[in-house]
C-alpha beads as a LAMMPS data file, in Angstrom:
LAMMPS data file: protein, C-alpha beads

309 atoms
308 bonds

1 atom types
1 bond types

-500.0 500.0 xlo xhi
-500.0 500.0 ylo yhi
-500.0 500.0 zlo zhi

Masses

1 110.0

Atoms # bond

1 1 1 276.335 440.445 -446.465
2 1 1 280.115 440.128 -447.081
3 1 1 280.168 437.068 -444.793
4 1 1 277.330 435.514 -446.815
5 1 1 279.182 436.061 -450.091
6 1 1 282.370 434.640 -448.568
7 1 1 280.543 431.494 -447.421
8 1 1 278.846 431.126 -450.822
9 1 1 282.245 431.140 -452.507
10 1 1 283.651 428.624 -450.022
11 1 1 280.696 426.266 -450.572
12 1 1 281.078 426.495 -454.351
13 1 1 284.834 425.870 -454.186
14 1 1 284.340 422.945 -451.820
15 1 1 281.644 421.472 -454.077
16 1 1 283.958 421.714 -457.093
17 1 1 286.762 420.052 -455.120
18 1 1 284.461 417.186 -454.114
19 1 1 283.478 416.656 -457.753
20 1 1 287.132 416.477 -458.813
21 1 1 287.958 414.015 -456.047
22 1 1 284.968 411.833 -456.935
23 1 1 286.089 411.769 -460.569
24 1 1 289.536 410.642 -459.469
25 1 1 288.020 408.017 -457.167
26 1 1 286.054 406.563 -460.090
27 1 1 289.412 406.021 -461.820
28 1 1 291.126 404.727 -458.664
29 1 1 288.373 403.080 -456.569
30 1 1 290.953 401.344 -454.365
31 1 1 292.400 404.657 -453.101
32 1 1 291.848 404.997 -449.348
33 1 1 293.355 408.484 -449.395
34 1 1 290.840 409.773 -451.947
35 1 1 287.923 408.312 -449.983
36 1 1 289.179 409.927 -446.781
37 1 1 289.622 413.274 -448.512
38 1 1 286.079 413.133 -449.888
39 1 1 284.669 412.402 -446.426
40 1 1 286.670 415.289 -444.985
41 1 1 285.534 417.692 -447.715
42 1 1 281.906 416.643 -447.310
43 1 1 282.109 417.384 -443.591
44 1 1 283.593 420.789 -444.386
45 1 1 280.829 421.420 -446.932
46 1 1 278.151 420.519 -444.376
47 1 1 279.673 422.880 -441.813
48 1 1 279.867 425.684 -444.367
49 1 1 276.212 425.183 -445.319
50 1 1 275.223 425.391 -441.641
51 1 1 277.271 428.574 -441.215
52 1 1 275.676 430.003 -444.362
53 1 1 272.151 429.339 -443.060
54 1 1 272.986 431.030 -439.738
55 1 1 274.558 434.037 -441.484
56 1 1 271.496 434.379 -443.734
57 1 1 269.168 434.201 -440.737
58 1 1 271.143 436.975 -439.029
59 1 1 270.273 439.397 -441.838
60 1 1 266.610 438.346 -442.241
61 1 1 266.964 435.788 -445.017
62 1 1 265.495 432.286 -445.079
63 1 1 266.831 429.383 -447.133
64 1 1 264.856 427.514 -449.805
65 1 1 266.184 424.166 -451.038
66 1 1 264.763 423.271 -454.460
67 1 1 265.820 419.796 -455.532
68 1 1 265.122 418.291 -458.965
69 1 1 264.359 414.571 -458.706
70 1 1 266.286 413.896 -461.889
71 1 1 270.060 413.672 -461.820
72 1 1 270.635 415.239 -465.230
73 1 1 267.845 417.719 -466.068
74 1 1 267.850 419.668 -469.325
75 1 1 268.361 423.435 -469.182
76 1 1 264.787 423.980 -470.362
77 1 1 263.285 421.629 -467.771
78 1 1 265.335 423.198 -464.973
79 1 1 264.613 426.816 -465.889
80 1 1 260.901 426.142 -466.484
81 1 1 260.525 424.298 -463.183
82 1 1 262.242 426.994 -461.104
83 1 1 260.708 429.924 -462.996
84 1 1 257.116 428.703 -462.711
85 1 1 257.640 427.853 -459.025
86 1 1 258.817 431.410 -458.417
87 1 1 255.736 432.784 -460.192
88 1 1 253.371 430.525 -458.232
89 1 1 254.964 431.641 -454.954
90 1 1 254.646 435.309 -455.875
91 1 1 251.021 435.058 -457.008
92 1 1 249.966 433.058 -453.925
93 1 1 251.803 435.532 -451.675
94 1 1 250.030 438.438 -453.399
95 1 1 246.633 436.782 -452.862
96 1 1 247.356 436.126 -449.181
97 1 1 248.630 439.665 -448.677
98 1 1 246.087 441.612 -450.718
99 1 1 243.100 439.317 -451.233
100 1 1 241.976 436.849 -453.943
101 1 1 243.022 437.652 -457.505
102 1 1 241.352 436.615 -460.758
103 1 1 244.329 437.857 -462.790
104 1 1 248.038 437.886 -462.093
105 1 1 249.185 441.417 -461.287
106 1 1 251.837 441.347 -458.523
107 1 1 253.413 444.721 -457.848
108 1 1 257.159 445.352 -457.916
109 1 1 257.097 445.345 -454.102
110 1 1 255.405 441.920 -453.945
111 1 1 257.905 440.505 -456.429
112 1 1 260.825 441.867 -454.395
113 1 1 259.412 440.357 -451.188
114 1 1 259.242 436.879 -452.754
115 1 1 262.346 436.977 -454.935
116 1 1 264.407 433.794 -454.777
117 1 1 268.131 434.504 -455.181
118 1 1 270.542 431.724 -456.077
119 1 1 273.062 430.991 -453.319
120 1 1 274.685 427.740 -454.507
121 1 1 273.865 424.370 -456.071
122 1 1 274.721 420.795 -455.196
123 1 1 275.009 417.460 -456.958
124 1 1 273.153 414.184 -456.583
125 1 1 269.519 414.816 -457.349
126 1 1 270.351 418.258 -458.682
127 1 1 269.534 420.929 -456.115
128 1 1 269.617 424.713 -455.906
129 1 1 269.722 426.677 -452.677
130 1 1 268.045 430.096 -452.686
131 1 1 267.834 432.904 -450.188
132 1 1 264.592 434.821 -449.732
133 1 1 263.587 437.670 -447.401
134 1 1 261.106 436.627 -444.730
135 1 1 259.398 438.380 -441.831
136 1 1 260.571 437.885 -438.262
137 1 1 258.082 437.832 -435.376
138 1 1 258.412 437.879 -431.597
139 1 1 256.904 434.374 -431.630
140 1 1 259.541 432.287 -433.485
141 1 1 257.169 429.611 -434.815
142 1 1 254.557 432.077 -436.091
143 1 1 253.968 431.620 -439.830
144 1 1 254.799 434.508 -442.117
145 1 1 252.940 435.338 -445.319
146 1 1 255.785 433.718 -447.278
147 1 1 255.513 430.531 -445.186
148 1 1 251.785 430.343 -445.915
149 1 1 252.340 431.043 -449.627
150 1 1 254.935 428.264 -449.921
151 1 1 252.705 425.892 -447.953
152 1 1 249.749 426.754 -450.201
153 1 1 251.684 426.213 -453.445
154 1 1 252.963 422.765 -452.438
155 1 1 249.541 421.779 -451.052
156 1 1 247.905 422.576 -454.389
157 1 1 250.876 420.940 -456.133
158 1 1 250.046 417.661 -454.383
159 1 1 246.268 417.964 -454.852
160 1 1 246.205 415.815 -458.032
161 1 1 242.461 415.371 -458.749
162 1 1 241.080 416.385 -455.326
163 1 1 238.436 418.869 -456.408
164 1 1 237.682 420.074 -452.881
165 1 1 241.287 421.268 -452.377
166 1 1 241.253 423.045 -455.733
167 1 1 237.847 424.610 -455.066
168 1 1 238.951 425.828 -451.635
169 1 1 242.117 427.310 -453.129
170 1 1 240.171 429.198 -455.773
171 1 1 237.644 430.473 -453.220
172 1 1 240.285 431.734 -450.795
173 1 1 243.046 432.856 -453.190
174 1 1 241.360 433.420 -456.530
175 1 1 241.755 431.960 -460.002
176 1 1 245.208 433.490 -460.577
177 1 1 246.894 431.262 -457.984
178 1 1 245.462 428.114 -459.580
179 1 1 246.664 429.104 -463.044
180 1 1 250.139 429.868 -461.668
181 1 1 250.378 426.474 -459.932
182 1 1 249.048 424.843 -463.118
183 1 1 251.944 426.388 -465.074
184 1 1 254.363 424.932 -462.497
185 1 1 252.760 421.472 -462.647
186 1 1 252.666 421.528 -466.457
187 1 1 256.321 422.591 -466.702
188 1 1 257.424 419.715 -464.475
189 1 1 255.155 417.215 -466.235
190 1 1 256.530 418.218 -469.639
191 1 1 260.101 418.215 -468.310
192 1 1 259.621 414.744 -466.836
193 1 1 260.755 415.738 -463.354
194 1 1 259.576 415.815 -459.759
195 1 1 260.774 418.188 -457.052
196 1 1 261.627 418.197 -453.358
197 1 1 261.264 421.574 -451.648
198 1 1 262.286 422.647 -448.186
199 1 1 262.400 426.098 -446.643
200 1 1 264.398 426.768 -443.502
201 1 1 265.304 429.544 -441.086
202 1 1 268.809 428.967 -439.834
203 1 1 268.816 425.312 -438.811
204 1 1 265.046 425.178 -438.265
205 1 1 262.782 423.664 -440.892
206 1 1 259.755 425.841 -441.728
207 1 1 258.159 423.462 -444.232
208 1 1 258.858 420.821 -446.851
209 1 1 257.237 418.755 -449.588
210 1 1 258.159 416.122 -452.140
211 1 1 256.104 416.053 -455.346
212 1 1 256.707 413.221 -457.798
213 1 1 256.311 413.438 -461.579
214 1 1 253.002 411.449 -461.620
215 1 1 251.523 413.908 -459.103
216 1 1 252.427 416.885 -461.299
217 1 1 251.002 415.148 -464.372
218 1 1 247.747 414.276 -462.578
219 1 1 247.327 417.832 -461.282
220 1 1 247.929 419.395 -464.697
221 1 1 245.396 417.026 -466.279
222 1 1 242.813 417.767 -463.560
223 1 1 243.186 421.536 -463.890
224 1 1 242.806 421.284 -467.666
225 1 1 239.589 419.322 -467.223
226 1 1 237.867 421.131 -464.330
227 1 1 236.103 424.436 -464.862
228 1 1 233.882 426.810 -462.897
229 1 1 230.693 428.442 -464.117
230 1 1 229.058 431.679 -463.002
231 1 1 225.533 432.735 -463.933
232 1 1 224.282 436.310 -464.175
233 1 1 221.133 438.108 -465.360
234 1 1 221.752 441.355 -467.237
235 1 1 219.264 444.011 -468.350
236 1 1 220.595 446.488 -470.887
237 1 1 219.540 448.799 -473.681
238 1 1 220.745 447.660 -477.104
239 1 1 219.916 447.641 -480.796
240 1 1 218.785 444.335 -482.284
241 1 1 220.673 444.086 -485.590
242 1 1 220.199 440.399 -486.358
243 1 1 217.883 437.488 -485.539
244 1 1 217.216 434.079 -487.090
245 1 1 214.094 432.249 -485.941
246 1 1 215.295 428.994 -487.503
247 1 1 218.685 428.783 -485.780
248 1 1 217.438 430.818 -482.788
249 1 1 220.453 433.108 -482.901
250 1 1 220.459 436.840 -482.148
251 1 1 222.849 439.763 -482.485
252 1 1 222.664 442.857 -480.272
253 1 1 224.844 445.985 -480.245
254 1 1 224.923 447.986 -477.016
255 1 1 225.195 451.743 -476.675
256 1 1 228.913 451.193 -475.924
257 1 1 229.287 449.348 -479.279
258 1 1 229.660 445.956 -477.600
259 1 1 228.612 443.027 -479.783
260 1 1 226.490 440.440 -477.988
261 1 1 225.555 437.238 -479.771
262 1 1 223.761 434.215 -478.443
263 1 1 220.636 432.060 -478.507
264 1 1 216.969 432.603 -477.763
265 1 1 213.882 430.453 -477.446
266 1 1 210.605 432.392 -477.557
267 1 1 211.875 435.951 -476.985
268 1 1 211.468 436.351 -480.769
269 1 1 208.875 434.337 -482.668
270 1 1 205.974 434.633 -485.108
271 1 1 203.793 435.841 -482.252
272 1 1 206.559 437.879 -480.598
273 1 1 207.990 439.769 -483.554
274 1 1 210.892 442.198 -483.480
275 1 1 212.057 445.015 -485.726
276 1 1 215.450 444.985 -487.413
277 1 1 217.156 447.195 -486.581
278 1 1 215.265 448.089 -483.415
279 1 1 216.104 449.513 -480.017
280 1 1 215.104 447.339 -477.080
281 1 1 215.525 446.744 -473.397
282 1 1 216.967 443.222 -473.389
283 1 1 216.981 440.748 -470.503
284 1 1 219.886 438.355 -470.940
285 1 1 221.213 435.368 -469.034
286 1 1 225.024 435.383 -469.108
287 1 1 227.026 432.207 -468.410
288 1 1 230.785 432.436 -467.880
289 1 1 232.880 429.263 -467.826
290 1 1 236.516 429.456 -466.702
291 1 1 238.883 426.505 -466.878
292 1 1 241.136 426.190 -463.814
293 1 1 244.171 425.804 -466.057
294 1 1 243.878 429.076 -467.959
295 1 1 242.823 432.707 -467.672
296 1 1 240.492 432.314 -470.647
297 1 1 236.757 432.771 -470.152
298 1 1 234.052 431.265 -472.351
299 1 1 230.975 433.505 -472.272
300 1 1 227.546 432.591 -473.652
301 1 1 224.280 434.588 -473.718
302 1 1 220.654 433.548 -473.741
303 1 1 218.045 436.158 -474.630
304 1 1 215.127 435.863 -472.238
305 1 1 213.026 438.914 -473.125
306 1 1 212.886 441.955 -475.397
307 1 1 210.964 445.148 -474.567
308 1 1 210.695 447.679 -477.349
309 1 1 211.660 451.266 -476.596

Bonds

1 1 1 2
2 1 2 3
3 1 3 4
4 1 4 5
5 1 5 6
6 1 6 7
7 1 7 8
8 1 8 9
9 1 9 10
10 1 10 11
11 1 11 12
12 1 12 13
13 1 13 14
14 1 14 15
15 1 15 16
16 1 16 17
17 1 17 18
18 1 18 19
19 1 19 20
20 1 20 21
21 1 21 22
22 1 22 23
23 1 23 24
24 1 24 25
25 1 25 26
26 1 26 27
27 1 27 28
28 1 28 29
29 1 29 30
30 1 30 31
31 1 31 32
32 1 32 33
33 1 33 34
34 1 34 35
35 1 35 36
36 1 36 37
37 1 37 38
38 1 38 39
39 1 39 40
40 1 40 41
41 1 41 42
42 1 42 43
43 1 43 44
44 1 44 45
45 1 45 46
46 1 46 47
47 1 47 48
48 1 48 49
49 1 49 50
50 1 50 51
51 1 51 52
52 1 52 53
53 1 53 54
54 1 54 55
55 1 55 56
56 1 56 57
57 1 57 58
58 1 58 59
59 1 59 60
60 1 60 61
61 1 61 62
62 1 62 63
63 1 63 64
64 1 64 65
65 1 65 66
66 1 66 67
67 1 67 68
68 1 68 69
69 1 69 70
70 1 70 71
71 1 71 72
72 1 72 73
73 1 73 74
74 1 74 75
75 1 75 76
76 1 76 77
77 1 77 78
78 1 78 79
79 1 79 80
80 1 80 81
81 1 81 82
82 1 82 83
83 1 83 84
84 1 84 85
85 1 85 86
86 1 86 87
87 1 87 88
88 1 88 89
89 1 89 90
90 1 90 91
91 1 91 92
92 1 92 93
93 1 93 94
94 1 94 95
95 1 95 96
96 1 96 97
97 1 97 98
98 1 98 99
99 1 99 100
100 1 100 101
101 1 101 102
102 1 102 103
103 1 103 104
104 1 104 105
105 1 105 106
106 1 106 107
107 1 107 108
108 1 108 109
109 1 109 110
110 1 110 111
111 1 111 112
112 1 112 113
113 1 113 114
114 1 114 115
115 1 115 116
116 1 116 117
117 1 117 118
118 1 118 119
119 1 119 120
120 1 120 121
121 1 121 122
122 1 122 123
123 1 123 124
124 1 124 125
125 1 125 126
126 1 126 127
127 1 127 128
128 1 128 129
129 1 129 130
130 1 130 131
131 1 131 132
132 1 132 133
133 1 133 134
134 1 134 135
135 1 135 136
136 1 136 137
137 1 137 138
138 1 138 139
139 1 139 140
140 1 140 141
141 1 141 142
142 1 142 143
143 1 143 144
144 1 144 145
145 1 145 146
146 1 146 147
147 1 147 148
148 1 148 149
149 1 149 150
150 1 150 151
151 1 151 152
152 1 152 153
153 1 153 154
154 1 154 155
155 1 155 156
156 1 156 157
157 1 157 158
158 1 158 159
159 1 159 160
160 1 160 161
161 1 161 162
162 1 162 163
163 1 163 164
164 1 164 165
165 1 165 166
166 1 166 167
167 1 167 168
168 1 168 169
169 1 169 170
170 1 170 171
171 1 171 172
172 1 172 173
173 1 173 174
174 1 174 175
175 1 175 176
176 1 176 177
177 1 177 178
178 1 178 179
179 1 179 180
180 1 180 181
181 1 181 182
182 1 182 183
183 1 183 184
184 1 184 185
185 1 185 186
186 1 186 187
187 1 187 188
188 1 188 189
189 1 189 190
190 1 190 191
191 1 191 192
192 1 192 193
193 1 193 194
194 1 194 195
195 1 195 196
196 1 196 197
197 1 197 198
198 1 198 199
199 1 199 200
200 1 200 201
201 1 201 202
202 1 202 203
203 1 203 204
204 1 204 205
205 1 205 206
206 1 206 207
207 1 207 208
208 1 208 209
209 1 209 210
210 1 210 211
211 1 211 212
212 1 212 213
213 1 213 214
214 1 214 215
215 1 215 216
216 1 216 217
217 1 217 218
218 1 218 219
219 1 219 220
220 1 220 221
221 1 221 222
222 1 222 223
223 1 223 224
224 1 224 225
225 1 225 226
226 1 226 227
227 1 227 228
228 1 228 229
229 1 229 230
230 1 230 231
231 1 231 232
232 1 232 233
233 1 233 234
234 1 234 235
235 1 235 236
236 1 236 237
237 1 237 238
238 1 238 239
239 1 239 240
240 1 240 241
241 1 241 242
242 1 242 243
243 1 243 244
244 1 244 245
245 1 245 246
246 1 246 247
247 1 247 248
248 1 248 249
249 1 249 250
250 1 250 251
251 1 251 252
252 1 252 253
253 1 253 254
254 1 254 255
255 1 255 256
256 1 256 257
257 1 257 258
258 1 258 259
259 1 259 260
260 1 260 261
261 1 261 262
262 1 262 263
263 1 263 264
264 1 264 265
265 1 265 266
266 1 266 267
267 1 267 268
268 1 268 269
269 1 269 270
270 1 270 271
271 1 271 272
272 1 272 273
273 1 273 274
274 1 274 275
275 1 275 276
276 1 276 277
277 1 277 278
278 1 278 279
279 1 279 280
280 1 280 281
281 1 281 282
282 1 282 283
283 1 283 284
284 1 284 285
285 1 285 286
286 1 286 287
287 1 287 288
288 1 288 289
289 1 289 290
290 1 290 291
291 1 291 292
292 1 292 293
293 1 293 294
294 1 294 295
295 1 295 296
296 1 296 297
297 1 297 298
298 1 298 299
299 1 299 300
300 1 300 301
301 1 301 302
302 1 302 303
303 1 303 304
304 1 304 305
305 1 305 306
306 1 306 307
307 1 307 308
308 1 308 309
């Protein structure tokens, strides 16, 4: 680890030196010496980055390059983009490791296994290099759970309005992963930025993706618009405390003091009267609509039948 820290410091110092030389070159563009020094320092920087990747690999760490496709991002845009990407990675990893999730609830262990730690940054299209722990297998090219999580996040990130990709992701990983990727897409859309992501082991690329601003915006819009619906028939014992035959609305209170309100058609009528209050066995049709973009559920009830107890 001491070697890794040493190389981090060298890369940062070299990067700062390059910036100073480039500033001087902008003032003295005719200077051959400054141009030569910049080329020499860039070569040194490249060698240091290669050494850093090898040193990280030796202790079980992979490298993640996260590049902002905007040369001068705001602090809010940068922090939101990186933070929501980290969350999406963690949630997808949790789903792949432990099964589909409807809610985000990664354990401390899962968060530690996917934690991105800042190594250094670089100029140009502003980029940050992270280290992350990753499994090693006897077969070098075998995908780890982290590899699959990163691949999944960027695949959904590029899905735009392709409903089949989104539906497959929800079926295999659960609603929580979609909401986490939505937060990432929304953060980038609001920040006006795209991203280029690459994860490597030593000098070997494990995966990469480039997602432009319009792709993030289209995905966020699609996830806000698309929803899933589940239907369920429930039979329960409850007290009918309200009913209006004109508006066809009812109000039931269960034995667990749960309020259930909804609509009915002919479960209560002039020919099918009901007592208020009255205890009944109620047959209800429950519809639950969940928007891909949020964890919020919209539940509606339809009263199909009442049987007096």
